[in-house]
C-alpha positions in Angstrom: 0.0 0.2 0.1 1.4 3.4 -1.1 1.5 5.9 1.8 0.8 9.7 1.1 4.6 10.1 0.7 6.2 11.9 -2.0 9.6 12.4 -3.4 11.0 15.6 -5.0 14.4 15.0 -7.0 15.9 18.6 -7.6 15.5 21.7 -5.3 16.0 24.1 -8.0 13.2 26.9 -8.2 10.7 24.5 -9.8 11.3 22.0 -7.4 10.9 24.3 -4.2 7.9 25.4 -5.9 6.7 21.7 -6.2 7.4 20.9 -2.6 5.2 24.2 -1.8 2.3 23.0 -3.8 2.5 19.4 -2.4 2.5 20.4 1.0 -1.1 22.2 0.3 -2.5 18.6 0.3 -0.7 17.8 3.7 1.4 15.0 2.5 4.9 13.8 3.4 7.7 15.3 1.1 11.1 13.9 1.0 13.6 15.8 -1.1 17.0 14.7 -3.0 19.5 17.3 -4.6 23.1 17.0 -5.2 23.9 20.3 -3.7 21.4 22.1 -1.3 20.7 25.6 -2.4 22.6 28.6 -0.8 19.6 30.6 -0.6 16.2 29.1 -0.4 13.4 30.9 -2.3 11.2 30.1 0.4 13.0 30.4 3.7 10.6 28.1 5.6 10.7 25.5 3.0 13.3 23.3 5.1 10.8 23.2 7.7 8.1 21.7 5.1 10.4 18.8 4.2 10.0 15.6 6.3 13.6 14.8 4.9 16.5 16.0 2.9 19.0 14.0 1.2 22.2 15.1 -0.3 23.3 13.0 -3.2 22.8 11.9 -6.7 19.0 10.9 -7.2 19.9 8.5 -9.9 21.7 6.2 -7.5 19.9 3.2 -6.2 21.1 3.6 -2.6 20.1 7.1 -2.5 16.6 6.2 -3.7 16.4 3.6 -1.1 17.3 6.1 1.8 14.4 8.2 0.4 12.3 5.2 0.9 10.9 5.0 -2.6 9.3 2.0 -2.1 6.7 3.8 0.1 6.5 6.6 -2.2 3.3 7.5 -4.1 4.9 9.5 -6.7 8.1 10.9 -7.6 8.5 14.4 -9.2 11.7 14.6 -11.0 12.7 18.3 -11.9 16.2 18.7 -12.1 17.8 21.0 -14.5 19.5 18.0 -16.5 17.2 16.1 -18.6 19.6 13.2 -18.9 19.5 13.0 -15.2 15.7 13.3 -15.3 15.4 10.4 -17.5 17.9 8.1 -15.9 16.3 8.6 -12.4 12.8 7.8 -13.8 14.6 4.5 -15.1 16.0 3.9 -11.7 12.7 4.7 -9.5 10.7 2.5 -11.9 13.3 -0.6 -11.2 12.6 -0.1 -7.5 9.0 0.4 -7.6 6.7 -0.6 -10.3 3.9 1.2 -9.0 5.1 4.7 -7.9 3.8 7.5 -10.4 6.5 9.3 -12.4 6.4 13.3 -13.1 9.4 14.3 -15.0 10.7 17.5 -16.4 11.4 16.8 -19.9 11.1 18.6 -23.6 11.7 15.4 -25.3 8.7 14.6 -26.9 9.3 11.3 -28.6 11.2 10.0 -25.8 8.4 11.2 -23.5 6.1 8.8 -25.4 8.6 6.0 -25.5 9.1 6.3 -21.8 5.3 6.3 -21.1 5.1 3.1 -22.8 7.4 1.3 -21.3 7.6 2.5 -17.8 3.7 3.3 -17.5 2.1 5.7 -14.9 4.4 8.2 -16.4 4.0 11.8 -17.5 6.2 14.4 -18.5 5.8 18.3 -18.7 8.2 21.1 -20.2 7.9 24.1 -17.7 8.6 26.6 -20.5 6.1 25.2 -22.7 3.0 24.8 -20.5 2.2 28.2 -19.4 2.6 29.8 -23.1 -0.8 30.0 -23.6 -1.2 32.0 -20.5 1.3 34.5 -21.5 -0.1 34.7 -24.9 -3.6 35.6 -23.8 -2.2 37.9 -21.0 -0.4 39.7 -24.1 -3.6 39.7 -26.3 -5.2 42.0 -23.5 -8.8 40.9 -24.5 -11.6 39.3 -22.6 -10.3 35.8 -23.2 -8.3 34.4 -20.3 -8.0 30.6 -21.5 -8.2 28.7 -24.7 -7.9 24.7 -25.0 -9.0 22.0 -27.1 -11.0 19.2 -25.6 -12.6 16.2 -27.7 -12.5 17.8 -30.7 -14.3 21.1 -29.7 -12.5 24.4 -28.5 -13.2 26.0 -25.4 -12.6 29.5 -24.2 -12.6 31.2 -20.8 -13.9 34.9 -21.0 -14.1 37.5 -18.4 -16.6 40.1 -19.6 -17.2 43.4 -18.0 -21.0 44.4 -18.8 -22.0 47.8 -20.4 -25.2 49.4 -20.3 -25.9 48.4 -23.9 -24.8 44.8 -23.1 -27.6 42.3 -24.3 -27.3 40.6 -21.1 -27.8 43.7 -18.9 -31.2 43.8 -17.0 -32.5 41.1 -19.1 -30.8 37.9 -17.9 -30.0 36.1 -14.4 -27.0 34.3 -13.9 -28.9 31.0 -13.9 -30.0 31.6 -17.4 -26.6 31.9 -18.5 -25.8 28.4 -17.5 -26.4 26.6 -20.6 -25.4 23.5 -22.5 -22.8 25.6 -24.1 -21.7 28.0 -21.1 -21.0 27.7 -17.3 -20.5 30.7 -15.1 -17.2 30.7 -12.9 -17.3 34.1 -11.0 -19.4 36.9 -10.7 -18.9 40.4 -8.9 -20.7 43.6 -8.7 -19.1 46.8 -9.3 -15.5 47.4 -8.6 -15.0 44.6 -6.2 -12.5 41.8 -6.7 -13.5 38.4 -8.0 -14.0 36.1 -5.4 -11.4 33.2 -4.6 -13.7 29.8 -5.1 -16.2 29.1 -7.8 -20.2 29.0 -7.0 -19.9 32.1 -4.8 -22.7 33.8 -6.5 -26.6 33.8 -6.5 -28.4 32.1 -9.3 -31.4 34.6 -9.4 -29.0 37.7 -9.5 -29.5 39.8 -12.5 -27.1 41.2 -14.3 -26.5 45.0 -14.2 -24.1 47.6 -15.8 -20.6 47.3 -14.3 -20.9 43.8 -13.3 -18.0 41.5 -14.1 -18.5 37.5 -15.2 -16.0 34.9 -16.0 -17.3 32.0 -17.7 -16.4 29.1 -19.9 -18.0 28.2 -23.2 -17.5 26.3 -26.5 -16.8 28.2 -29.6 -16.8 27.4 -33.1 -13.4 26.8 -35.2 -11.1 29.9 -35.9 -11.3 31.9 -39.1 -8.1 30.4 -40.1 -9.2 26.7 -39.7 -12.4 27.6 -41.6 -10.3 28.9 -44.5 -8.2 25.7 -44.5 -11.3 23.6 -44.3 -12.7 25.3 -47.5 -9.2 25.1 -48.9 -9.2 21.1 -48.4 -12.7 20.8 -50.0 -11.3 21.3 -53.5 -9.4 18.3 -53.5 -12.6 16.2 -52.6 -14.2 14.9 -56.2 -17.4 14.9 -54.6 -17.3 18.6 -53.6 -16.3 19.2 -57.3 -18.9 17.5 -58.9 -21.5 19.4 -56.9 -19.9 22.4 -57.8 -19.8 21.6 -61.5 -23.6 20.7 -61.2 -24.6 24.2 -59.7 -22.4 26.1 -62.4 -24.2 28.6 -64.4 -23.7 32.2 -66.0 -24.5 33.8 -63.0 -22.1 32.0 -60.5 -19.3 32.3 -63.2 -20.0 35.9 -63.2 -19.9 36.4 -59.2 -16.9 34.1 -59.1 -15.1 36.2 -61.8 -15.8 39.8 -60.1 -14.7 38.2 -56.9 -11.6 37.0 -58.4 -10.9 40.5 -59.9 -11.4 42.3 -56.6 -8.9 40.3 -54.9 -6.1 41.8 -56.8 -3.6 41.5 -54.3 -4.3 37.7 -53.3 -4.6 36.5 -57.1 -2.0 38.8 -58.9 0.0 35.7 -60.3 -3.3 33.6 -61.1 -4.9 36.9 -62.9 -1.6 37.3 -64.9 -1.7 33.7 -66.1 -5.1 33.4 -66.7 -4.7 36.6 -68.9 -1.7 35.4 -70.8 -3.4 32.1 -71.4 -6.6 33.7 -72.8 -4.7 36.1 -75.3 -2.6 33.4 -76.5 -5.7 30.8 -77.2 -7.5 33.6 -79.0 -4.3 34.3 -81.4 -4.0 30.7 -81.8 -7.9 30.5 -83.0 -7.5 33.5 -85.1 -4.4 32.4 -87.0 -5.9 28.9 -87.5 -8.9 30.3 -89.0 -7.2 32.9 -91.0 -4.8 30.4 -92.5 -7.6 27.9 -93.2 -9.8 30.6 -95.1 -6.9 31.9 -97.0 -5.5 28.8 -98.0 -8.5 25.9 -98.0 -6.1 23.6 -99.6 -4.2 22.9 -96.5 -5.8 20.8 -93.7 -7.1 22.3 -90.4 -4.2 20.7 -88.8 -1.8 22.4 -90.8 -3.2 25.8 -90.1 -3.1 25.2 -86.3 0.4 24.0 -86.2 1.3 27.0 -88.3 -0.2 29.3 -86.0 1.6 27.4 -83.0 4.8 28.0 -85.0 4.3 31.6 -85.0 3.2 32.1 -81.6 6.5 30.0 -80.2 8.7 32.6 -82.1 8.8 30.9 -85.7 8.3 33.7 -88.0 11.8 33.7 -89.5 11.2 29.6 -90.0 8.1 30.4 -91.8 9.2 33.3 -93.9 12.7 33.4 -93.7 13.3 32.7 -97.5 12.0 34.4 -100.5 10.7 31.5 -102.6 7.4 30.7 -101.3 5.5 27.6 -102.2 2.2 29.6 -101.7 2.0 33.2 -101.9 1.2 35.0 -98.8 -0.7 38.4 -98.7 0.9 41.1 -97.2 -1.9 41.6 -94.2 -1.6 38.0 -93.5 2.4 38.3 -93.0 1.7 41.5 -90.8 -0.6 39.7 -88.6 1.8 36.7 -88.4 4.6 38.9 -87.4 2.2 40.6 -84.7 1.2 37.0 -83.5 4.8 36.1 -83.2 5.7 39.1 -81.2 2.6 39.0 -79.0 3.2 35.3 -78.6 6.8 35.7 -77.7 6.0 38.1 -75.0 3.0 36.3 -73.7 4.8 32.9 -73.5 7.7 34.5 -71.9 5.6 35.6 -69.0 4.0 32.3 -68.9 7.2 30.5 -68.7 8.5 32.8 -66.0 5.3 32.4 -64.0 5.6 28.5 -64.3 9.3 28.5 -63.2 8.5 30.7 -60.5 6.0 28.3 -59.1 8.3 25.3 -59.9 11.2 26.8 -58.0 9.0 27.7 -55.0 7.6 24.1 -54.8 10.8 22.6 -55.4 13.3 24.4 -53.1 11.0 26.2 -50.7 12.5 29.6 -51.0 12.2 31.5 -48.2 9.9 34.5 -48.5 10.7 37.8 -47.3 9.6 38.6 -43.8 6.6 41.0 -43.6 7.3 44.5 -42.1 7.2 45.7 -38.5 3.7 46.6 -37.9 3.1 50.5 -37.0 0.6 50.0 -34.1 -1.7 47.7 -32.1 0.8 45.0 -32.4 2.6 42.8 -29.8 6.2 42.8 -29.0 7.7 39.5 -28.1 11.1 39.9 -26.8 12.7 36.3 -26.6 12.1 33.4 -29.0 13.1 30.4 -27.4 10.6 27.3 -26.9 8.3 29.7 -24.8 8.7 32.6 -27.1 7.9 30.5 -30.2 4.9 29.0 -28.6 3.5 32.2 -27.5 4.0 33.6 -31.3 2.3 30.6 -32.9 -0.7 31.2 -30.5 -0.9 34.8 -31.5 -0.7 34.1 -35.0 -3.8 31.8 -34.4 -5.6 35.0 -33.3 -4.3 36.9 -36.4 -2.5 39.3 -34.2 -0.1 41.7 -35.8 3.1 41.0 -33.9 7.1 41.4 -34.2 9.5 39.5 -32.5 13.1 40.4 -31.3 15.8 38.0 -30.7 19.5 38.6 -29.1 20.8 35.2 -30.2 23.1 35.4 -33.0 22.7 31.8 -33.7 18.8 31.8 -34.1 17.7 29.8 -36.9 16.0 32.5 -39.7 13.6 29.7 -40.9 11.7 29.7 -38.0 8.4 31.5 -37.8 9.0 32.7 -41.7 5.4 34.9 -41.4 6.6 36.7 -38.2 8.5 40.2 -38.6 11.8 39.6 -36.9 14.2 42.2 -35.4 17.8 41.0 -34.5 20.8 43.2 -33.2 21.6 44.9 -30.3 18.8 45.4 -27.5 18.5 49.2 -27.8 18.5 49.1 -31.5 16.0 46.2 -31.7 13.5 47.8 -29.3 13.9 51.4 -31.5 12.7 49.4 -34.6 9.6 47.8 -32.8 7.7 50.7 -32.5 7.1 50.4 -28.8 5.5 53.7 -28.5 2.4 52.3 -30.5 2.8 48.9 -29.4 -0.4 47.1 -28.0 1.6 44.7 -25.6 5.1 43.7 -24.9 6.0 40.4 -23.8 9.5 39.7 -22.2 10.2 36.1 -22.0 13.8 35.4 -22.5 15.8 33.0 -20.4 17.8 35.8 -18.5 15.9 37.3 -15.7 18.0 40.3 -15.6 17.6 40.8 -19.3 13.8 40.6 -18.9 14.1 43.3 -15.8 16.0 45.5 -18.1 13.9 45.2 -21.2 10.6 45.4 -19.0 11.9 48.7 -17.6 12.8 50.1 -20.9 9.4 49.4 -22.6 7.7 50.8 -19.9 9.6 54.0 -20.1 9.1 53.9 -23.8 5.2 53.0 -23.4 3.7 53.1 -19.9 0.2 52.5 -21.5 1.1 49.3 -23.2 0.1 45.9 -21.5 3.5 44.5 -20.2 3.9 40.8 -19.6 6.9 39.5 -18.0 8.5 36.1 -17.4 10.2 35.5 -14.2 11.3 32.3 -12.5 12.0 33.6 -9.0 9.5 34.4 -6.3 11.0 37.4 -4.9 11.8 39.1 -8.4 8.1 38.3 -9.0 6.9 40.1 -5.8 9.4 43.1 -6.3 8.3 43.7 -10.0 4.6 43.5 -9.3 5.2 46.4 -6.8 7.5 48.4 -9.5 5.3 47.8 -12.2 1.8 47.3 -10.7 0.1 47.6 -14.3 2.6 44.5 -15.5 1.4 41.1 -15.5 4.4 39.3 -13.9 4.3 35.4 -14.3 6.4 33.4 -12.6 6.6 30.1 -14.7 7.4 27.9 -11.9 4.9 29.1 -9.6 2.3 28.3 -12.5 3.5 24.9 -13.5 4.3 23.5 -10.2 0.6 23.2 -9.6 0.2 21.2 -12.5 3.1 18.9 -11.4 1.6 18.7 -8.0 -1.8 17.7 -9.2 -0.2 15.4 -11.6 1.6 13.6 -8.8 -2.0 12.5 -7.3 -2.6 10.5 -10.4 -4.6 13.1 -12.3 -4.1 13.8 -16.0 -3.7 17.8 -16.0 -4.8 18.5 -19.8 -4.1 22.4 -19.6 -4.1 25.4 -17.2 -5.0 29.3 -17.3 -4.8 32.3 -15.0 -7.8 34.3 -13.5 -7.0 37.1 -11.3 -3.5 35.6 -10.3 -5.2 32.2 -9.5 -4.1 29.3 -11.7 -7.0 27.2 -12.8 -6.1 23.4 -13.7 -8.1 21.9 -16.6 -8.0 18.1 -14.8 -9.3 14.7 -16.1 -10.5 12.2 -13.6 -11.4 8.3 -14.3 -13.8 7.0 -11.3 -12.0 4.2 -9.8 -13.1 1.6 -6.9 -13.1 3.4 -3.6 -12.9 6.8 -5.3 -14.3 9.9 -3.1 -16.3 10.7 -6.3 -17.8 7.6 -6.9 -21.7 7.8 -6.6 -22.0 11.5 -6.5 -24.0 13.7 -8.4 -22.2 16.0 -10.6 -23.9 18.8 -8.7 -22.3 17.5 -5.3 -19.0 17.1 -7.0 -19.1 20.9 -8.2 -20.5 22.5 -5.1 -19.0 19.9 -2.5 -15.5 20.3 -3.7 -15.4 23.6 -5.2 -14.9 22.6 -8.8 -16.8 22.9 -12.8 -17.4 19.7 -14.3 -17.1 20.3 -18.0 -17.0 17.0 -19.7 -18.5 13.7 -18.9 -18.2 10.3 -20.7 -18.8 6.9 -20.0 -16.4 4.5 -21.9 -19.2 3.4 -24.3 -20.7 6.4 -24.9 -20.2 9.9 -26.5 -18.6 12.4 -24.2 -20.9 15.5 -23.1 -19.5 18.8 -22.9 -21.0 21.1 -20.3 -22.8 18.1 -18.7 -25.9 18.1 -16.7 -25.7 18.4 -12.9 -28.1 15.3 -12.5 -25.7 12.8 -13.8 -24.5 10.2 -11.1 -20.8 9.0 -11.1 -20.3 5.2 -11.1 -17.5 3.0 -11.3 -17.3 -0.4 -13.2 -16.8 -3.5 -11.2 -15.8 -7.2 -11.9 -19.3 -8.6 -11.6 -20.8 -6.2 -14.1 -18.6 -6.0 -17.2 -21.4 -4.1 -19.2 -20.6 -1.2 -16.7 -17.6 1.3 -17.1 -15.9 3.8 -15.5 -16.9 6.9 -15.9 -14.6 9.9 -17.0 -15.0 13.6 -16.0 -13.0 16.9 -16.8 -13.2 19.5 -14.3 -11.9 22.8 -13.8 -10.3 23.0 -10.2 -7.7 25.2 -8.3 -5.2 23.4 -6.1 -7.7 23.8 -3.4 -10.3 21.9 -5.2 -7.7 19.2 -6.0 -6.9 18.9 -2.4 -10.4 18.6 -1.5 -10.8 15.5 -3.7 -7.8 14.0 -2.9 -8.6 13.8 0.8 -12.1 13.2 0.2 -13.0 16.4 2.2 -16.1 17.7 0.7 -17.3 21.5 2.0 -19.8 19.9 4.4 -20.9 23.1 6.1 -22.3 24.5 2.9 -24.8 21.5 2.5 -27.0 23.3 4.9 -30.3 24.0 2.8 -33.6 22.1 2.4 -36.5 22.8 0.0 -40.0 23.3 1.7 -42.8 22.6 -1.2 -45.9 24.3 -0.8 -48.6 23.3 -3.6 -48.7 21.7 -7.1 -51.1 23.1 -9.4 -52.2 19.9 -10.9 -51.9 16.2 -10.6 -49.6 16.2 -13.5 -47.5 18.8 -11.7 -47.5 16.6 -8.6 -45.9 13.6 -10.8 -43.8 15.7 -12.8 -42.5 17.5 -9.3 -41.7 14.1 -7.8 -39.3 13.3 -11.0 -37.5 16.6 -10.5 -36.9 15.9 -6.7 -35.7 12.6 -7.6 -33.4 13.9 -10.5 -32.0 16.8 -8.9 -31.6 16.3 -5.1 -30.9 12.4 -5.5 -33.6 11.2 -3.4 -35.4 7.8 -3.8 -38.6 7.9 -6.0 -41.0 6.6 -3.1 -39.3 9.6 -0.9 -40.3 12.2 -3.7 -43.7 10.6 -4.3 -44.5 10.7 -0.3 -43.5 14.3 -0.3 -45.5 15.6 -3.2 -48.7 13.5 -2.2 -48.6 15.3 1.6 -48.1 19.0 0.5 -47.3 21.2 2.0 -44.1 19.0 3.0 -40.1 19.9 3.6 -37.9 17.5 1.4 -35.6 16.8 4.3 -32.5 16.1 2.2 -29.6 18.4 2.8 -28.6 20.1 -0.3 -26.1 22.9 -1.5 -27.3 26.1 -2.0 -27.0 26.1 -5.7 -28.4 22.8 -6.2 -31.6 23.7 -3.7 -32.0 26.9 -6.0 -31.9 25.1 -8.9 -34.5 22.7 -7.8 -36.8 25.3 -6.8 -36.5 26.9 -10.4 -37.1 23.5 -11.9 -40.2 22.8 -9.8 -41.6 26.2 -10.9 -41.3 25.0 -14.3 -43.4 22.1 -13.7 -46.1 24.3 -12.0 -44.5 23.2 -8.5 -44.2 26.3 -5.7 -41.4 26.0 -3.0 -38.9 28.1 -1.3 -35.4 27.5 0.7 -35.1 26.6 4.2 -31.7 27.2 6.1 -30.6 24.3 8.4 -28.7 24.6 11.4 -26.4 21.8 11.0 -25.1 19.8 7.7 
C-alpha cells in the first residue's frame, strides 16, 4: 500500500515550488539534491520537508534511503534532462507502482518512456504556460483557450456595459446553458471571489458587473479557411460545384476574383496570358484555313502555333514561297509572333517561379514591422515561439525580437523579426504604439532591463514579464503595478503537484492571479467521487465539471449536474468507469484527494407548498429525484403530503436550481436554512 509520501528530485526553483504545492495537500515530502541551495526561495521550505538527502538521485542507494518503495509519486525536476530520464528508470526499477512526473522537453522520448515505464507523465515548464502568456499579451477578454474532445473551449472575463444584451435582461442561472458555465461573478469594482459558485443564481445582471465563464466556440477563421481549401481536393465537392455551375455563378466568381487583386495577382496574370494566346491561336488557325483552303485544319493550327512560339523567321525566312502569302497575313503573323513571344515568356516565368518555390521552398521575405496595435515578443526560445504561434492563431499583428546570434532564421517565417543589439532592436519595434510587450528571455536580469525600457517607452502598453524567482516576481509587481508578472515555476508547479496524485492535467490558465487546472478524472473503485451527482462534486469540492463520458458513449460537454458518477466492477462487465474533466484550483484538487467535501455548505432544504395540477405533482416528484438524488418513494410521499419539506440536505445552488425546475413543472417551493449539515 503506497502511503501519502512523495519524492521531489531537484531543489532548484521549480523543485521548491513543487514542494510548496504538495504541502498544500498535507502530505509527507522527501527531497533529494546533489547540492542544497545556498539561498532558499522560501525561507521556511526546509521546515516543510520531512527529510532532505544530499546525493545523486540516479543512485539506487540514495533512492532507497528516500524510501522510494513507500512513495506514491516521484517528481523529477532537476535542470538536466538526462539526469531526469535516468532517475525515472532507476525509480521504476525499485518501485513499479510509483507515479513518475518528469521535467522533459523530449516529446518522442517522453512517449516511449510512457509506453515502457507506465504511470508516467512529462511536462516542459517553458511550454506549459505559453497560452497564459499569449492570452495575457492579447489584453482581451479571453483568459483561457484549449481543445477538448475535438471542440474548442474559451474562458472569458466580461465586464458588462449598459448596452450589453445581458444587462437587465438575464439572470446568472439563465446564462448557465449546455454551451456555457459561469465561474465567477462580481458587482461593481469589487475583486473576484477566490472560489467558484460564490454567486446567486437569481442575480440579475447590471451595468458594471463582471462575469467569468467558460463556453464552447466554433473553429477560428483560419481553420475555416483551411477547411474550405481542403474541400477542393474532394472529388464529390467538385462534382457538386460543377452541377450547380451557371452563367450567374461564373460572373459572380469572376468579379470576386478580380476584386482580390493582391491575393490573385499571379493567377490573374497567368489567366490573361492564357486567354490572349488561345485567342491568337484560334485567330491564326481560322485565317490560314480561310486563306488556303487546300491545307488541312491541323496544318493551319500548327502554323499558328509555330508563329506564337517565335517561328516567324522559320516560316518567312526565305524569298521563294510555295504558296503566295498576302501582305496583311504576313503582318498579322508577325504580330502574332511578337505577342506570342512576350506572353509565352511571361507564362514561362510564371511556371518557373511556381516550380522553384515548390521545389526548393524558397524563403519569402518577412513582412514589415507593424506600425501600431501590435505585440512585441522579446525572446524567441521555446516559450517565445509557442507564444508567437498562439498569437498568430488569433491573427494578432506582432513582431519578434531575438538577441541570439545563432537564431535559426527559418523559424516562424511569417513573423516580422528584428535582430541585433537590445537598444537598436527596441527602437525598431515601434514600442510607443505597441499594444503589448511580452518579455520571455531565459535571462531574468535581461527581462528586468527590457521591461523597464519598454515601460519608459510606453507606460500604457500591456506589459507581460516572465520570471522564475519568487522574490523578483513580487518586487516587479510592486515596481510595475500594471504589468502582468508571471512566475513560470509558480504556475506550472501546481500542474506537477496535481499530476502527482494520479490526475491528468490537460491544460491550465490564470484568472486574477489564480491558476486554474483543467484536470481529468477516471472514477475508480473506492474513489471519493464514486456515486456522487455532478452537482455534489461541483458544489461540494468547489470545481466546475465541463465534460462527462461513459466509456461506451460519446462525451458530453457542459454536462447536466444531475448525472451520477459510477465505477465499473468485476461482476458487471457492461458497466464501465466514468470519465470526468473539471476546472479546479489546487484547493479543489486537495479536497477531492482527501475526500473532504465542503459539508458546512450543505445546509439547505426545500419546502414545497403546492402543485397546481396532478400532472404537476407527478412531474414534481421526478424533478426531486433527478436533482436531489432522493429515492422515488421519498419524492412521491413528499408530493402527496403538501405542504411538505424535502428532508434532504442540499447545497445552496443545488437547492435553488431545484426550486427553479419545480416552478417550471408548476410546483411552488422555497428555501429553508438548516442549523447543521
